mmCIF file as gemmi writes it, N, C-alpha and C atoms, coordinates in Angstrom:
data_model
loop_
_atom_site.group_PDB
_atom_site.id
_atom_site.type_symbol
_atom_site.label_atom_id
_atom_site.label_alt_id
_atom_site.label_comp_id
_atom_site.label_asym_id
_atom_site.label_entity_id
_atom_site.label_seq_id
_atom_site.pdbx_PDB_ins_code
_atom_site.Cartn_x
_atom_site.Cartn_y
_atom_site.Cartn_z
_atom_site.occupancy
_atom_site.B_iso_or_equiv
_atom_site.pdbx_formal_charge
_atom_site.auth_seq_id
_atom_site.auth_asym_id
_atom_site.pdbx_PDB_model_num
ATOM 1 N N . UNK Axp A 1 ? -1.6 6.078 0.561 1 0 ? 1 A 1
ATOM 2 C CA . UNK Axp A 1 ? -0.275 6.649 -0.103 1 0 ? 1 A 1
ATOM 3 C C . UNK Axp A 1 ? -0.042 7.997 0.147 1 0 ? 1 A 1
ATOM 4 N N . UNK Axp A 2 ? 1.075 8.396 0.497 1 0 ? 2 A 1
ATOM 5 C CA . UNK Axp A 2 ? 1.448 9.764 0.892 1 0 ? 2 A 1
ATOM 6 C C . UNK Axp A 2 ? 2.176 10.479 -0.312 1 0 ? 2 A 1
ATOM 7 N N . UNK Axp A 3 ? 1.738 11.687 -0.347 1 0 ? 3 A 1
ATOM 8 C CA . UNK Axp A 3 ? 2.345 12.515 -1.492 1 0 ? 3 A 1
ATOM 9 C C . UNK Axp A 3 ? 3.022 13.661 -0.937 1 0 ? 3 A 1
ATOM 10 N N . UNK Axp A 4 ? 4.33 13.895 -1.299 1 0 ? 4 A 1
ATOM 11 C CA . UNK Axp A 4 ? 5.162 15.001 -0.764 1 0 ? 4 A 1
ATOM 12 C C . UNK Axp A 4 ? 4.974 16.197 -1.706 1 0 ? 4 A 1
ATOM 13 N N . UNK Axp A 5 ? 3.933 16.98 -1.498 1 0 ? 5 A 1
ATOM 14 C CA . UNK Axp A 5 ? 3.697 18.042 -2.416 1 0 ? 5 A 1
ATOM 15 C C . UNK Axp A 5 ? 4.541 19.33 -1.998 1 0 ? 5 A 1
ATOM 16 N N . UNK Axp A 6 ? 5.394 19.257 -1.024 1 0 ? 6 A 1
ATOM 17 C CA . UNK Axp A 6 ? 6.338 20.164 -0.731 1 0 ? 6 A 1
ATOM 18 C C . UNK Axp A 6 ? 7.614 20.368 -1.575 1 0 ? 6 A 1
ATOM 19 N N . UNK Axp A 7 ? 7.35 20.286 -2.792 1 0 ? 7 A 1
ATOM 20 C CA . UNK Axp A 7 ? 8.463 20.402 -3.793 1 0 ? 7 A 1
ATOM 21 C C . UNK Axp A 7 ? 8.29 21.449 -4.856 1 0 ? 7 A 1
ATOM 22 N N . UNK Axp A 8 ? 9.301 21.87 -5.592 1 0 ? 8 A 1
ATOM 23 C CA . UNK Axp A 8 ? 9.15 22.917 -6.487 1 0 ? 8 A 1
ATOM 24 C C . UNK Axp A 8 ? 8.701 22.476 -7.93 1 0 ? 8 A 1
ATOM 25 N N . UNK Axp A 9 ? 7.925 21.406 -7.861 1 0 ? 9 A 1
ATOM 26 C CA . UNK Axp A 9 ? 7.252 20.919 -9.14 1 0 ? 9 A 1
ATOM 27 C C . UNK Axp A 9 ? 5.874 20.861 -9.063 1 0 ? 9 A 1
ATOM 28 N N . UNK Axp A 10 ? 5.226 20.772 -10.217 1 0 ? 10 A 1
ATOM 29 C CA . UNK Axp A 10 ? 3.725 20.787 -10.223 1 0 ? 10 A 1
ATOM 30 C C . UNK Axp A 10 ? 3.145 19.655 -9.374 1 0 ? 10 A 1
ATOM 31 N N . UNK Axp A 11 ? 2.096 19.855 -8.669 1 0 ? 11 A 1
ATOM 32 C CA . UNK Axp A 11 ? 1.516 18.782 -7.796 1 0 ? 11 A 1
ATOM 33 C C . UNK Axp A 11 ? 1.168 17.475 -8.614 1 0 ? 11 A 1
ATOM 34 N N . UNK Axp A 12 ? 0.675 17.681 -9.748 1 0 ? 12 A 1
ATOM 35 C CA . UNK Axp A 12 ? 0.278 16.474 -10.583 1 0 ? 12 A 1
ATOM 36 C C . UNK Axp A 12 ? 1.436 15.762 -10.993 1 0 ? 12 A 1
ATOM 37 N N . UNK Axp A 13 ? 2.604 16.4 -11.24 1 0 ? 13 A 1
ATOM 38 C CA . UNK Axp A 13 ? 3.874 15.504 -11.614 1 0 ? 13 A 1
ATOM 39 C C . UNK Axp A 13 ? 4.35 14.751 -10.344 1 0 ? 13 A 1
ATOM 40 N N . UNK Axp A 14 ? 4.266 15.442 -9.148 1 0 ? 14 A 1
ATOM 41 C CA . UNK Axp A 14 ? 4.729 14.794 -7.874 1 0 ? 14 A 1
ATOM 42 C C . UNK Axp A 14 ? 3.838 13.478 -7.613 1 0 ? 14 A 1
ATOM 43 N N . UNK Axp A 15 ? 2.477 13.693 -7.837 1 0 ? 15 A 1
ATOM 44 C CA . UNK Axp A 15 ? 1.596 12.64 -7.614 1 0 ? 15 A 1
ATOM 45 C C . UNK Axp A 15 ? 1.835 11.555 -8.599 1 0 ? 15 A 1
ATOM 46 N N . UNK Axp A 16 ? 1.969 11.791 -9.843 1 0 ? 16 A 1
ATOM 47 C CA . UNK Axp A 16 ? 2.215 10.696 -10.842 1 0 ? 16 A 1
ATOM 48 C C . UNK Axp A 16 ? 3.518 10.197 -10.618 1 0 ? 16 A 1
ATOM 49 N N . UNK Axp A 17 ? 4.553 10.888 -10.179 1 0 ? 17 A 1
ATOM 50 C CA . UNK Axp A 17 ? 5.838 10.163 -9.897 1 0 ? 17 A 1
ATOM 51 C C . UNK Axp A 17 ? 5.712 9.345 -8.653 1 0 ? 17 A 1
ATOM 52 N N . UNK Axp A 18 ? 4.912 9.721 -7.622 1 0 ? 18 A 1
ATOM 53 C CA . UNK Axp A 18 ? 4.751 8.811 -6.562 1 0 ? 18 A 1
ATOM 54 C C . UNK Axp A 18 ? 4.111 7.444 -6.793 1 0 ? 18 A 1
ATOM 55 N N . UNK Axp A 19 ? 3.047 7.662 -7.774 1 0 ? 19 A 1
ATOM 56 C CA . UNK Axp A 19 ? 2.348 6.419 -8.14 1 0 ? 19 A 1
ATOM 57 C C . UNK Axp A 19 ? 3.25 5.51 -8.938 1 0 ? 19 A 1
ATOM 58 N N . UNK Axp A 20 ? 4.111 6.19 -9.93 1 0 ? 20 A 1
ATOM 59 C CA . UNK Axp A 20 ? 5.006 5.452 -10.67 1 0 ? 20 A 1
ATOM 60 C C . UNK Axp A 20 ? 6.077 4.695 -9.944 1 0 ? 20 A 1
ATOM 61 N N . UNK Axp A 21 ? 6.462 5.369 -8.809 1 0 ? 21 A 1
ATOM 62 C CA . UNK Axp A 21 ? 7.472 4.734 -7.927 1 0 ? 21 A 1
ATOM 63 C C . UNK Axp A 21 ? 6.88 3.519 -7.239 1 0 ? 21 A 1
ATOM 64 N N . UNK Axp A 22 ? 5.59 3.624 -6.898 1 0 ? 22 A 1
ATOM 65 C CA . UNK Axp A 22 ? 4.95 2.362 -6.354 1 0 ? 22 A 1
ATOM 66 C C . UNK Axp A 22 ? 4.75 1.327 -7.296 1 0 ? 22 A 1
ATOM 67 N N . UNK Axp A 23 ? 4.656 1.566 -8.451 1 0 ? 23 A 1
ATOM 68 C CA . UNK Axp A 23 ? 4.593 0.659 -9.574 1 0 ? 23 A 1
ATOM 69 C C . UNK Axp A 23 ? 5.844 0.017 -9.718 1 0 ? 23 A 1
ATOM 70 N N . UNK Axp A 24 ? 6.925 0.882 -9.897 1 0 ? 24 A 1
ATOM 71 C CA . UNK Axp A 24 ? 8.386 0.327 -10.237 1 0 ? 24 A 1
ATOM 72 C C . UNK Axp A 24 ? 8.834 -0.521 -8.986 1 0 ? 24 A 1
ATOM 73 N N . UNK Axp A 25 ? 8.375 -0.278 -7.765 1 0 ? 25 A 1
ATOM 74 C CA . UNK Axp A 25 ? 8.846 -0.947 -6.613 1 0 ? 25 A 1
ATOM 75 C C . UNK Axp A 25 ? 7.951 -2.311 -6.455 1 0 ? 25 A 1
ATOM 76 N N . UNK Axp A 26 ? 6.985 -2.452 -7.236 1 0 ? 26 A 1
ATOM 77 C CA . UNK Axp A 26 ? 6.122 -3.651 -7.133 1 0 ? 26 A 1
ATOM 78 C C . UNK Axp A 26 ? 5.003 -3.588 -6.056 1 0 ? 26 A 1
ATOM 79 N N . UNK Axp A 27 ? 4.881 -2.45 -5.521 1 0 ? 27 A 1
ATOM 80 C CA . UNK Axp A 27 ? 3.784 -2.365 -4.569 1 0 ? 27 A 1
ATOM 81 C C . UNK Axp A 27 ? 2.318 -2.195 -5.253 1 0 ? 27 A 1
ATOM 82 N N . UNK Axp A 28 ? 2.439 -1.694 -6.499 1 0 ? 28 A 1
ATOM 83 C CA . UNK Axp A 28 ? 1.312 -1.647 -7.278 1 0 ? 28 A 1
ATOM 84 C C . UNK Axp A 28 ? 1.669 -2.719 -8.403 1 0 ? 28 A 1
ATOM 85 N N . UNK Axp A 29 ? 0.852 -3.842 -8.67 1 0 ? 29 A 1
ATOM 86 C CA . UNK Axp A 29 ? 1.198 -4.673 -9.583 1 0 ? 29 A 1
ATOM 87 C C . UNK Axp A 29 ? 0.284 -4.545 -10.812 1 0 ? 29 A 1
ATOM 88 N N . UNK Axp A 30 ? 0.833 -5.12 -12.048 1 0 ? 30 A 1
ATOM 89 C CA . UNK Axp A 30 ? 0.084 -5.012 -13.298 1 0 ? 30 A 1
ATOM 90 C C . UNK Axp A 30 ? -1.298 -5.641 -12.93 1 0 ? 30 A 1
ATOM 91 N N . UNK Axp A 31 ? -2.477 -4.964 -13.483 1 0 ? 31 A 1
ATOM 92 C CA . UNK Axp A 31 ? -3.768 -5.305 -13.295 1 0 ? 31 A 1
ATOM 93 C C . UNK Axp A 31 ? -4.454 -4.868 -12.025 1 0 ? 31 A 1
ATOM 94 N N . UNK Axp A 32 ? -3.603 -4.319 -11.096 1 0 ? 32 A 1
ATOM 95 C CA . UNK Axp A 32 ? -4.107 -3.841 -9.92 1 0 ? 32 A 1
ATOM 96 C C . UNK Axp A 32 ? -4.644 -2.425 -10.119 1 0 ? 32 A 1
ATOM 97 N N . UNK Axp A 33 ? -5.783 -2.13 -9.305 1 0 ? 33 A 1
ATOM 98 C CA . UNK Axp A 33 ? -6.457 -0.931 -9.507 1 0 ? 33 A 1
ATOM 99 C C . UNK Axp A 33 ? -5.617 0.231 -8.773 1 0 ? 33 A 1
ATOM 100 N N . UNK Axp A 34 ? -5.561 1.248 -9.54 1 0 ? 34 A 1
ATOM 101 C CA . UNK Axp A 34 ? -4.834 2.625 -9.083 1 0 ? 34 A 1
ATOM 102 C C . UNK Axp A 34 ? -5.881 3.49 -8.312 1 0 ? 34 A 1
ATOM 103 N N . UNK Axp A 35 ? -5.55 4.14 -7.402 1 0 ? 35 A 1
ATOM 104 C CA . UNK Axp A 35 ? -6.575 5.09 -6.801 1 0 ? 35 A 1
ATOM 105 C C . UNK Axp A 35 ? -7.218 5.969 -7.679 1 0 ? 35 A 1
ATOM 106 N N . UNK Axp A 36 ? -8.511 6.158 -7.442 1 0 ? 36 A 1
ATOM 107 C CA . UNK Axp A 36 ? -9.194 7.037 -8.36 1 0 ? 36 A 1
ATOM 108 C C . UNK Axp A 36 ? -8.729 8.498 -8.166 1 0 ? 36 A 1
ATOM 109 N N . UNK Axp A 37 ? -9.282 9.405 -9.144 1 0 ? 37 A 1
ATOM 110 C CA . UNK Axp A 37 ? -9.025 10.802 -9.001 1 0 ? 37 A 1
ATOM 111 C C . UNK Axp A 37 ? -9.562 11.287 -7.777 1 0 ? 37 A 1
ATOM 112 N N . UNK Axp A 38 ? -10.712 10.912 -7.464 1 0 ? 38 A 1
ATOM 113 C CA . UNK Axp A 38 ? -11.384 11.362 -6.173 1 0 ? 38 A 1
ATOM 114 C C . UNK Axp A 38 ? -10.506 10.908 -4.881 1 0 ? 38 A 1
ATOM 115 N N . UNK Axp A 39 ? -10.111 9.69 -4.993 1 0 ? 39 A 1
ATOM 116 C CA . UNK Axp A 39 ? -9.244 9.245 -3.761 1 0 ? 39 A 1
ATOM 117 C C . UNK Axp A 39 ? -7.93 10.116 -3.73 1 0 ? 39 A 1
ATOM 118 N N . UNK Axp A 40 ? -7.301 10.209 -4.857 1 0 ? 40 A 1
ATOM 119 C CA . UNK Axp A 40 ? -6.024 11.064 -4.903 1 0 ? 40 A 1
ATOM 120 C C . UNK Axp A 40 ? -6.284 12.384 -4.52 1 0 ? 40 A 1
ATOM 121 N N . UNK Axp A 41 ? -7.317 13.069 -4.973 1 0 ? 41 A 1
ATOM 122 C CA . UNK Axp A 41 ? -7.62 14.459 -4.446 1 0 ? 41 A 1
ATOM 123 C C . UNK Axp A 41 ? -7.838 14.459 -3.044 1 0 ? 41 A 1
ATOM 124 N N . UNK Axp A 42 ? -8.507 13.569 -2.43 1 0 ? 42 A 1
ATOM 125 C CA . UNK Axp A 42 ? -8.741 13.48 -1.036 1 0 ? 42 A 1
ATOM 126 C C . UNK Axp A 42 ? -7.378 13.375 -0.188 1 0 ? 42 A 1
ATOM 127 N N . UNK Axp A 43 ? -6.704 12.315 -0.66 1 0 ? 43 A 1
ATOM 128 C CA . UNK Axp A 43 ? -5.421 11.88 0.033 1 0 ? 43 A 1
ATOM 129 C C . UNK Axp A 43 ? -4.288 13.031 -0.029 1 0 ? 43 A 1
ATOM 130 N N . UNK Axp A 44 ? -4.276 13.638 -1.218 1 0 ? 44 A 1
ATOM 131 C CA . UNK Axp A 44 ? -3.204 14.634 -1.444 1 0 ? 44 A 1
ATOM 132 C C . UNK Axp A 44 ? -3.609 16.044 -1.086 1 0 ? 44 A 1
ATOM 133 N N . UNK Axp A 45 ? -4.957 16.155 -0.889 1 0 ? 45 A 1
ATOM 134 C CA . UNK Axp A 45 ? -5.409 17.534 -0.546 1 0 ? 45 A 1
ATOM 135 C C . UNK Axp A 45 ? -5.399 18.421 -1.848 1 0 ? 45 A 1
ATOM 136 N N . UNK Axp A 46 ? -5.622 17.894 -2.893 1 0 ? 46 A 1
ATOM 137 C CA . UNK Axp A 46 ? -5.591 18.717 -4.173 1 0 ? 46 A 1
ATOM 138 C C . UNK Axp A 46 ? -7.066 18.694 -4.871 1 0 ? 46 A 1
ATOM 139 N N . UNK Axp A 47 ? -7.218 19.486 -5.832 1 0 ? 47 A 1
ATOM 140 C CA . UNK Axp A 47 ? -8.403 19.486 -6.581 1 0 ? 47 A 1
ATOM 141 C C . UNK Axp A 47 ? -8.506 18.305 -7.552 1 0 ? 47 A 1
ATOM 142 N N . UNK Axp A 48 ? -9.776 18.061 -8.092 1 0 ? 48 A 1
ATOM 143 C CA . UNK Axp A 48 ? -9.876 16.973 -8.945 1 0 ? 48 A 1
ATOM 144 C C . UNK Axp A 48 ? -9.206 17.099 -10.317 1 0 ? 48 A 1
ATOM 145 N N . UNK Axp A 49 ? -9.109 18.276 -10.806 1 0 ? 49 A 1
ATOM 146 C CA . UNK Axp A 49 ? -8.281 18.537 -12.044 1 0 ? 49 A 1
ATOM 147 C C . UNK Axp A 49 ? -6.865 18.134 -11.83 1 0 ? 49 A 1
ATOM 148 N N . UNK Axp A 50 ? -6.257 18.419 -10.816 1 0 ? 50 A 1
ATOM 149 C CA . UNK Axp A 50 ? -4.962 18.085 -10.499 1 0 ? 50 A 1
ATOM 150 C C . UNK Axp A 50 ? -4.736 16.503 -10.422 1 0 ? 50 A 1
ATOM 151 N N . UNK Axp A 51 ? -5.712 15.88 -9.674 1 0 ? 51 A 1
ATOM 152 C CA . UNK Axp A 51 ? -5.667 14.443 -9.568 1 0 ? 51 A 1
ATOM 153 C C . UNK Axp A 51 ? -5.853 13.835 -10.915 1 0 ? 51 A 1
ATOM 154 N N . UNK Axp A 52 ? -6.71 14.337 -11.808 1 0 ? 52 A 1
ATOM 155 C CA . UNK Axp A 52 ? -7.068 13.929 -13.039 1 0 ? 52 A 1
ATOM 156 C C . UNK Axp A 52 ? -5.66 13.937 -13.929 1 0 ? 52 A 1
ATOM 157 N N . UNK Axp A 53 ? -5.087 15.12 -13.756 1 0 ? 53 A 1
ATOM 158 C CA . UNK Axp A 53 ? -3.836 15.409 -14.633 1 0 ? 53 A 1
ATOM 159 C C . UNK Axp A 53 ? -2.843 14.369 -14.237 1 0 ? 53 A 1
ATOM 160 N N . UNK Axp A 54 ? -2.726 13.991 -13.05 1 0 ? 54 A 1
ATOM 161 C CA . UNK Axp A 54 ? -1.718 12.957 -12.603 1 0 ? 54 A 1
ATOM 162 C C . UNK Axp A 54 ? -1.943 11.744 -13.262 1 0 ? 54 A 1
ATOM 163 N N . UNK Axp A 55 ? -3.373 11.295 -13.206 1 0 ? 55 A 1
ATOM 164 C CA . UNK Axp A 55 ? -3.704 9.98 -13.89 1 0 ? 55 A 1
ATOM 165 C C . UNK Axp A 55 ? -3.585 10.067 -15.347 1 0 ? 55 A 1
ATOM 166 N N . UNK Axp A 56 ? -3.727 11.125 -15.943 1 0 ? 56 A 1
ATOM 167 C CA . UNK Axp A 56 ? -3.522 11.307 -17.494 1 0 ? 56 A 1
ATOM 168 C C . UNK Axp A 56 ? -2.026 11.125 -17.712 1 0 ? 56 A 1
ATOM 169 N N . UNK Axp A 57 ? -1.151 11.705 -16.899 1 0 ? 57 A 1
ATOM 170 C CA . UNK Axp A 57 ? 0.348 11.629 -17.142 1 0 ? 57 A 1
ATOM 171 C C . UNK Axp A 57 ? 0.784 10.187 -17.005 1 0 ? 57 A 1
ATOM 172 N N . UNK Axp A 58 ? 0.159 9.39 -16.054 1 0 ? 58 A 1
ATOM 173 C CA . UNK Axp A 58 ? 0.487 7.992 -15.879 1 0 ? 58 A 1
ATOM 174 C C . UNK Axp A 58 ? 0.11 7.221 -17.157 1 0 ? 58 A 1
ATOM 175 N N . UNK Axp A 59 ? -1.015 7.568 -17.674 1 0 ? 59 A 1
ATOM 176 C CA . UNK Axp A 59 ? -1.562 6.853 -18.85 1 0 ? 59 A 1
ATOM 177 C C . UNK Axp A 59 ? -0.597 7.222 -20.128 1 0 ? 59 A 1
ATOM 178 N N . UNK Axp A 60 ? -0.322 8.638 -20.185 1 0 ? 60 A 1
ATOM 179 C CA . UNK Axp A 60 ? 0.761 8.944 -21.265 1 0 ? 60 A 1
ATOM 180 C C . UNK Axp A 60 ? 2.057 8.269 -21.127 1 0 ? 60 A 1
ATOM 181 N N . UNK Axp A 61 ? 2.471 7.951 -20.011 1 0 ? 61 A 1
ATOM 182 C CA . UNK Axp A 61 ? 3.745 7.266 -19.724 1 0 ? 61 A 1
ATOM 183 C C . UNK Axp A 61 ? 3.62 5.684 -19.978 1 0 ? 61 A 1
ATOM 184 N N . UNK Axp A 62 ? 2.321 5.251 -20.253 1 0 ? 62 A 1
ATOM 185 C CA . UNK Axp A 62 ? 2.191 3.899 -20.564 1 0 ? 62 A 1
ATOM 186 C C . UNK Axp A 62 ? 2.155 3.056 -19.227 1 0 ? 62 A 1
ATOM 187 N N . UNK Axp A 63 ? 2.041 3.604 -18.168 1 0 ? 63 A 1
ATOM 188 C CA . UNK Axp A 63 ? 2.08 2.927 -16.812 1 0 ? 63 A 1
ATOM 189 C C . UNK Axp A 63 ? 0.772 2.454 -16.409 1 0 ? 63 A 1
ATOM 190 N N . UNK Axp A 64 ? -0.369 3.119 -16.798 1 0 ? 64 A 1
ATOM 191 C CA . UNK Axp A 64 ? -1.758 2.654 -16.473 1 0 ? 64 A 1
ATOM 192 C C . UNK Axp A 64 ? -2.611 2.649 -17.648 1 0 ? 64 A 1
ATOM 193 N N . UNK Axp A 65 ? -3.619 1.924 -17.538 1 0 ? 65 A 1
ATOM 194 C CA . UNK Axp A 65 ? -4.761 1.904 -18.533 1 0 ? 65 A 1
ATOM 195 C C . UNK Axp A 65 ? -6.029 2.291 -17.924 1 0 ? 65 A 1
ATOM 196 N N . UNK Axp A 66 ? -6.976 3.01 -18.585 1 0 ? 66 A 1
ATOM 197 C CA . UNK Axp A 66 ? -8.169 3.293 -17.885 1 0 ? 66 A 1
ATOM 198 C C . UNK Axp A 66 ? -9.24 2.542 -18.648 1 0 ? 66 A 1
ATOM 199 N N . UNK Axp A 67 ? -10.121 1.979 -17.93 1 0 ? 67 A 1
ATOM 200 C CA . UNK Axp A 67 ? -11.287 1.206 -18.459 1 0 ? 67 A 1
ATOM 201 C C . UNK Axp A 67 ? -12.433 2.102 -18.187 1 0 ? 67 A 1
ATOM 202 N N . UNK Axp A 68 ? -13.019 2.633 -19.1 1 0 ? 68 A 1
ATOM 203 C CA . UNK Axp A 68 ? -14.085 3.56 -19.062 1 0 ? 68 A 1
ATOM 204 C C . UNK Axp A 68 ? -15.268 2.941 -18.262 1 0 ? 68 A 1
ATOM 205 N N . UNK Axp A 69 ? -15.887 3.647 -17.283 1 0 ? 69 A 1
ATOM 206 C CA . UNK Axp A 69 ? -17.038 3.256 -16.43 1 0 ? 69 A 1
ATOM 207 C C . UNK Axp A 69 ? -16.442 2.259 -15.342 1 0 ? 69 A 1
ATOM 208 N N . UNK Axp A 70 ? -15.188 1.925 -15.388 1 0 ? 70 A 1
ATOM 209 C CA . UNK Axp A 70 ? -14.715 1.09 -14.212 1 0 ? 70 A 1
ATOM 210 C C . UNK Axp A 70 ? -13.618 1.815 -13.459 1 0 ? 70 A 1
ATOM 211 N N . UNK Axp A 71 ? -12.338 1.62 -13.824 1 0 ? 71 A 1
ATOM 212 C CA . UNK Axp A 71 ? -11.304 2.296 -13.038 1 0 ? 71 A 1
ATOM 213 C C . UNK Axp A 71 ? -10.04 2.331 -13.829 1 0 ? 71 A 1
ATOM 214 N N . UNK Axp A 72 ? -8.982 2.808 -13.173 1 0 ? 72 A 1
ATOM 215 C CA . UNK Axp A 72 ? -7.67 2.885 -13.837 1 0 ? 72 A 1
ATOM 216 C C . UNK Axp A 72 ? -6.82 1.831 -13.221 1 0 ? 72 A 1
ATOM 217 N N . UNK Axp A 73 ? -6.071 1.04 -14.063 1 0 ? 73 A 1
ATOM 218 C CA . UNK Axp A 73 ? -5.304 -0.152 -13.606 1 0 ? 73 A 1
ATOM 219 C C . UNK Axp A 73 ? -3.815 -0.029 -14.006 1 0 ? 73 A 1
ATOM 220 N N . UNK Axp A 74 ? -2.986 -0.619 -13.211 1 0 ? 74 A 1
ATOM 221 C CA . UNK Axp A 74 ? -1.521 -0.601 -13.658 1 0 ? 74 A 1
ATOM 222 C C . UNK Axp A 74 ? -1.541 -1.569 -14.92 1 0 ? 74 A 1
ATOM 223 N N . UNK Axp A 75 ? -0.795 -0.976 -15.906 1 0 ? 75 A 1
ATOM 224 C CA . UNK Axp A 75 ? -0.625 -1.684 -17.173 1 0 ? 75 A 1
ATOM 225 C C . UNK Axp A 75 ? 0.285 -2.844 -17.175 1 0 ? 75 A 1
ATOM 226 N N . UNK Axp A 76 ? -0.077 -3.82 -17.998 1 0 ? 76 A 1
ATOM 227 C CA . UNK Axp A 76 ? 0.947 -4.953 -18.124 1 0 ? 76 A 1
ATOM 228 C C . UNK Axp A 76 ? 2.211 -4.456 -18.753 1 0 ? 76 A 1
ATOM 229 N N . UNK Axp A 77 ? 3.339 -4.942 -18.19 1 0 ? 77 A 1
ATOM 230 C CA . UNK Axp A 77 ? 4.598 -4.503 -18.878 1 0 ? 77 A 1
ATOM 231 C C . UNK Axp A 77 ? 4.66 -4.872 -20.329 1 0 ? 77 A 1
ATOM 232 N N . UNK Axp A 78 ? 5.157 -3.912 -21.112 1 0 ? 78 A 1
ATOM 233 C CA . UNK Axp A 78 ? 5.272 -4.299 -22.586 1 0 ? 78 A 1
ATOM 234 C C . UNK Axp A 78 ? 6.549 -5.12 -22.839 1 0 ? 78 A 1
ATOM 235 N N . UNK Axp A 79 ? 6.422 -5.986 -23.654 1 0 ? 79 A 1
ATOM 236 C CA . UNK Axp A 79 ? 7.748 -6.855 -24.111 1 0 ? 79 A 1
ATOM 237 C C . UNK Axp A 79 ? 8.779 -5.965 -24.497 1 0 ? 79 A 1
ATOM 238 N N . UNK Axp A 80 ? 9.966 -6.34 -24.143 1 0 ? 80 A 1
ATOM 239 C CA . UNK Axp A 80 ? 11.016 -5.308 -24.498 1 0 ? 80 A 1
ATOM 240 C C . UNK Axp A 80 ? 11.534 -5.747 -25.912 1 0 ? 80 A 1
ATOM 241 N N . UNK Axp A 81 ? 11.933 -4.612 -26.586 1 0 ? 81 A 1
ATOM 242 C CA . UNK Axp A 81 ? 12.297 -4.726 -27.993 1 0 ? 81 A 1
ATOM 243 C C . UNK Axp A 81 ? 13.806 -5.375 -27.918 1 0 ? 81 A 1
ATOM 244 N N . UNK Axp A 82 ? 14.067 -6.318 -28.732 1 0 ? 82 A 1
ATOM 245 C CA . UNK Axp A 82 ? 15.468 -6.771 -28.874 1 0 ? 82 A 1
ATOM 246 C C . UNK Axp A 82 ? 16.502 -5.644 -29.269 1 0 ? 82 A 1
ATOM 247 N N . UNK Axp A 83 ? 17.612 -5.801 -28.61 1 0 ? 83 A 1
ATOM 248 C CA . UNK Axp A 83 ? 18.755 -4.834 -28.977 1 0 ? 83 A 1
ATOM 249 C C . UNK Axp A 83 ? 18.987 -4.941 -30.562 1 0 ? 83 A 1
ATOM 250 N N . UNK Axp A 84 ? 19.479 -3.89 -30.992 1 0 ? 84 A 1
ATOM 251 C CA . UNK Axp A 84 ? 19.9 -3.842 -32.382 1 0 ? 84 A 1
ATOM 252 C C . UNK Axp A 84 ? 20.858 -4.867 -32.899 1 0 ? 84 A 1
ATOM 253 N N . UNK Axp A 85 ? 21.715 -5.304 -31.813 1 0 ? 85 A 1
ATOM 254 C CA . UNK Axp A 85 ? 22.674 -6.297 -32.227 1 0 ? 85 A 1
ATOM 255 C C . UNK Axp A 85 ? 22.284 -7.705 -31.966 1 0 ? 85 A 1
ATOM 256 N N . UNK Axp A 86 ? 20.9 -7.678 -31.602 1 0 ? 86 A 1
ATOM 257 C CA . UNK Axp A 86 ? 20.262 -9.126 -31.372 1 0 ? 86 A 1
ATOM 258 C C . UNK Axp A 86 ? 20.309 -9.59 -29.918 1 0 ? 86 A 1
ATOM 259 N N . UNK Axp A 87 ? 20.935 -8.793 -29.036 1 0 ? 87 A 1
ATOM 260 C CA . UNK Axp A 87 ? 21.183 -9.362 -27.722 1 0 ? 87 A 1
ATOM 261 C C . UNK Axp A 87 ? 20.279 -8.756 -26.742 1 0 ? 87 A 1
């Protein structure tokens, strides 16, 4: 995965958005393992704290789930709430 860190935003946001785009495009599917913080740090050329912040942001957005002692995975899509008008 390539990360375009040559942007005027925080590196962890760019990394999280890149992974989120991979999820949205279906290249990372529900249940599939997301790169680890160490892999992200190496690939993006950033520190572990930056990589961990990106993974935390993805969890906060509900896009991934972390399994302690295992890895981080793409979350299952949540069922959509019905519209207020029932449609």
